[in-house]
C-alpha positions in Angstrom: 44.7 -28.5 42.1 48.1 -29.2 40.8 48.2 -32.6 39.1 51.9 -32.2 38.6 52.8 -30.7 41.9 53.8 -33.8 43.7 56.2 -34.9 41.0 59.9 -33.9 41.4 60.6 -31.3 38.8 64.0 -31.4 37.1 65.3 -31.1 33.6 65.4 -34.9 33.1 61.7 -35.4 33.9 58.8 -33.6 32.2 56.7 -32.5 35.1 53.6 -33.5 33.2 54.8 -37.1 33.0 55.5 -39.0 36.2 57.7 -42.1 36.1 55.4 -43.7 38.7 52.2 -42.4 37.1 49.3 -44.1 35.5 49.3 -44.8 31.8 47.9 -46.8 29.0 49.1 -50.3 28.5 48.8 -49.9 24.8 48.9 -47.0 22.4 45.8 -44.8 22.7 43.3 -45.0 19.8 43.9 -42.7 16.9 41.3 -40.5 15.3 40.0 -41.9 12.1 38.4 -40.1 9.1 35.1 -38.6 10.2 35.6 -39.4 13.9 36.1 -37.1 16.8 38.6 -37.7 19.6 36.8 -38.7 22.9 38.0 -38.7 26.5 35.6 -40.8 28.6 35.2 -41.1 32.3 33.1 -44.2 32.8 31.3 -44.6 36.1 34.2 -43.4 38.2 34.1 -43.9 42.0 36.8 -42.7 44.4 36.8 -42.6 48.2 39.5 -41.0 50.4 40.7 -43.4 53.2 39.2 -42.7 56.6 40.9 -40.2 58.8 42.1 -41.4 62.3 39.1 -41.9 64.5 36.6 -42.0 61.5 34.8 -45.2 60.8 34.6 -44.6 57.0 36.3 -42.8 54.2 35.0 -39.8 52.3 33.6 -40.6 48.9 34.2 -37.7 46.5 33.3 -39.3 43.2 30.2 -41.5 43.1 29.5 -42.9 39.6 30.9 -40.0 37.5 30.4 -40.5 33.7 31.7 -37.7 31.5 32.6 -37.4 27.9 34.8 -34.6 26.4 34.9 -34.8 22.6 36.8 -32.8 20.0 35.4 -29.3 19.6 33.4 -29.4 22.9 33.9 -26.8 25.6 32.5 -28.1 28.9 32.6 -26.1 32.1 33.0 -27.9 35.5 32.1 -26.0 38.6 31.6 -26.9 42.2 32.5 -25.8 45.7 36.1 -26.2 47.0 36.7 -29.8 48.1 33.9 -31.3 46.0 36.2 -33.6 44.0 37.1 -31.5 40.9 40.8 -31.9 41.5 40.5 -35.6 42.2 38.6 -36.1 38.9 41.2 -34.2 37.0 44.0 -36.3 38.5 42.2 -39.5 37.5 41.6 -38.2 33.9 45.2 -37.3 33.7 46.4 -40.7 34.8 47.9 -39.4 38.0 45.6 -41.4 40.3 43.5 -44.6 39.8 39.8 -44.7 40.6 38.4 -47.3 43.1 36.2 -48.5 40.2 35.2 -47.4 36.8 37.6 -46.5 33.9 39.1 -43.7 31.9 39.2 -44.3 28.1 40.6 -42.3 25.3 39.3 -43.2 21.8 38.3 -46.5 23.2 41.6 -47.4 24.9 41.5 -47.9 28.6 44.0 -45.8 30.5 45.5 -47.8 33.5 48.6 -48.0 35.6 51.8 -48.2 33.6 55.2 -46.8 32.9 56.4 -43.4 31.6 56.7 -45.0 28.2 53.2 -46.3 28.2 51.9 -42.8 29.2 53.8 -41.0 26.4 51.2 -41.4 23.6 48.3 -40.5 25.9 50.2 -37.3 27.0 50.4 -36.2 23.4 46.7 -36.1 23.2 45.5 -35.1 26.7 47.2 -32.1 28.4 46.8 -30.2 31.6 46.8 -26.4 31.9 47.5 -26.1 35.7 46.2 -23.4 38.0 49.6 -22.8 39.5 52.3 -22.5 36.9 55.0 -23.1 39.5 53.7 -26.7 39.5 54.7 -27.2 35.9 57.5 -24.8 35.0 61.1 -25.7 35.6 62.7 -22.7 37.5 66.1 -22.8 35.9 64.8 -23.0 32.3 63.7 -20.1 30.1 60.1 -19.7 29.0 60.9 -21.2 25.5 62.8 -24.1 27.0 59.9 -24.8 29.4 57.5 -25.0 26.5 60.1 -27.1 24.6 60.5 -29.8 27.3 57.2 -31.7 26.7 57.8 -31.5 22.9 61.1 -33.3 23.4 60.1 -35.7 26.1 57.0 -36.8 24.2 58.9 -37.0 20.9 56.9 -34.4 19.0 58.0 -33.9 15.4 60.4 -31.1 14.4 60.7 -28.1 14.2 60.1 -28.2 18.0 61.8 -24.9 18.9 59.8 -23.0 16.3 56.6 -24.6 17.5 57.4 -23.6 21.1 58.0 -20.0 20.1 54.8 -19.9 18.0 52.8 -21.1 20.9 54.2 -18.4 23.2 53.4 -15.8 20.6 49.8 -17.1 20.4 49.3 -16.5 24.2 50.8 -13.0 23.9 54.4 -13.5 24.8 56.7 -12.2 22.1 60.5 -12.8 21.8 61.2 -10.3 24.7 60.0 -13.0 27.1 61.3 -16.2 25.5 64.6 -16.2 27.4 63.2 -15.1 30.8 63.1 -17.7 33.6 59.9 -18.1 35.6 61.1 -15.9 38.5 61.6 -13.1 35.9 58.0 -13.3 34.8 54.9 -11.9 36.4 52.3 -14.3 37.6 50.2 -13.7 34.6 53.1 -14.2 32.2 54.1 -17.4 33.9 50.5 -18.6 33.6 50.6 -17.9 29.9 53.8 -20.0 29.5 51.9 -22.8 31.2 49.0 -22.4 28.7 51.5 -22.4 25.8 53.2 -25.5 27.2 50.0 -27.4 27.0 48.8 -26.1 23.6 52.2 -26.6 21.8 51.6 -30.3 21.6 48.4 -29.7 19.7 46.5 -32.1 22.0 43.0 -33.4 21.2 41.8 -32.5 24.7 43.0 -30.1 27.4 42.0 -30.2 31.1 42.1 -26.6 32.2 42.3 -26.1 36.0 41.5 -22.5 36.7 43.8 -21.5 33.8 43.0 -17.8 33.8 42.7 -17.2 37.5 46.1 -15.3 37.6 45.4 -13.1 34.6 43.9 -9.6 34.3 40.6 -9.1 32.5 42.1 -8.4 29.1 44.6 -11.3 29.2 41.9 -13.6 30.6 39.7 -12.9 27.6 42.6 -13.4 25.2 43.3 -16.9 26.5 39.6 -17.8 26.6 39.2 -16.6 23.0 42.2 -18.7 21.9 40.7 -21.8 23.6 37.4 -21.0 21.8 39.2 -20.6 18.5 41.1 -23.8 18.9 37.9 -25.7 19.8 36.5 -24.7 16.4 39.7 -25.4 14.5 42.7 -27.2 16.1 44.9 -25.8 13.3 44.2 -22.3 14.5 47.3 -22.4 16.8 48.9 -21.1 13.6 52.0 -23.3 13.0 51.0 -25.1 9.9 54.2 -27.0 9.7 53.7 -28.4 13.2 51.7 -31.1 14.8 48.5 -32.7 13.8 47.9 -31.0 10.5 44.6 -32.1 8.9 45.3 -31.0 5.3 44.0 -33.5 2.8 41.9 -35.2 5.5 38.3 -34.0 5.1 35.9 -35.1 7.8 38.5 -35.3 10.5 37.6 -33.1 13.4 40.7 -31.4 14.9 38.8 -28.9 17.1 40.2 -28.9 20.6 38.1 -30.5 23.4 38.2 -28.4 26.6 37.2 -29.4 30.1 37.3 -26.0 31.9 37.4 -26.1 35.7 36.7 -22.7 37.2 35.1 -20.7 40.1 34.6 -17.8 37.7 31.0 -17.9 36.3 31.8 -15.1 33.8 34.7 -17.1 32.4 32.7 -20.3 32.2 29.8 -18.5 30.4 32.2 -16.8 28.0 34.0 -20.0 26.9 31.7 -23.0 27.5 28.7 -24.2 25.7 27.8 -26.6 28.5 28.3 -26.5 32.2 28.3 -29.3 34.8 28.1 -29.0 38.6 30.0 -31.5 40.7 28.3 -31.9 44.1 27.9 -34.8 46.5 30.1 -36.9 44.3 27.8 -36.6 41.3 27.5 -34.5 38.1 24.4 -32.5 37.4 23.3 -29.7 35.1 23.1 -26.5 37.3 20.0 -24.5 37.1 22.0 -21.4 38.2 25.6 -20.8 39.0 26.2 -19.8 42.6 29.8 -21.0 43.2 31.8 -19.9 46.2 
């Protein structure tokens, strides 16, 4: 799934934010002292239109309710075509459900403008399976990470934050000025991970984020997501976004919804796993994903 893939990518438009997308009509709710951020899918239903010659459409989501809170690591598994990508698109505000609602900290996310999406995008980010869907070909790695920081009006020092995020995913200064075509597939995937994490979001929706990495790099990224779920400030740039110094009781651990066909990766990262099948979520008794 590429939630950003059908948006035109250029330097004037952050590929994670579509001008014709879906957003919140009001600013999303903020975390208060002692509260955890929460992304809620509430009774979502979605049916694809009928194909020519078919009397009815194909329902892929049938009453989906799912919560992702700060510090939680939830695995989402299921066969290809079961609706995982559709669910992610709805959670990201790239598609609207037939019924039900998406809420972040109590605020309903619904169709709106780029401006109305901006606040939500600071808090909920996608790590795409295909980095080509999110990286701008003519920009360097550091500039690709910098784009959402600028577009979403993150505080300064943005360039330093972008470089720090790249370092945390194992890309030192030798790679910062390389363009996507000058990177290996695994390196480009790590740029996409850094791009999402640099904003210090409350929740990341990770769509097969380590599928293009070798075993050691896969474990490095999984360990970083695990570390951030325990302490959102573990990204390391203390002068950057979302510092919680002086705010005891505020949970800044990253919430992760981790979509994968890799049972080993799911088991390594997630403390809970859900199976999407026949439009519904269930707790799998055993993982047998193909």
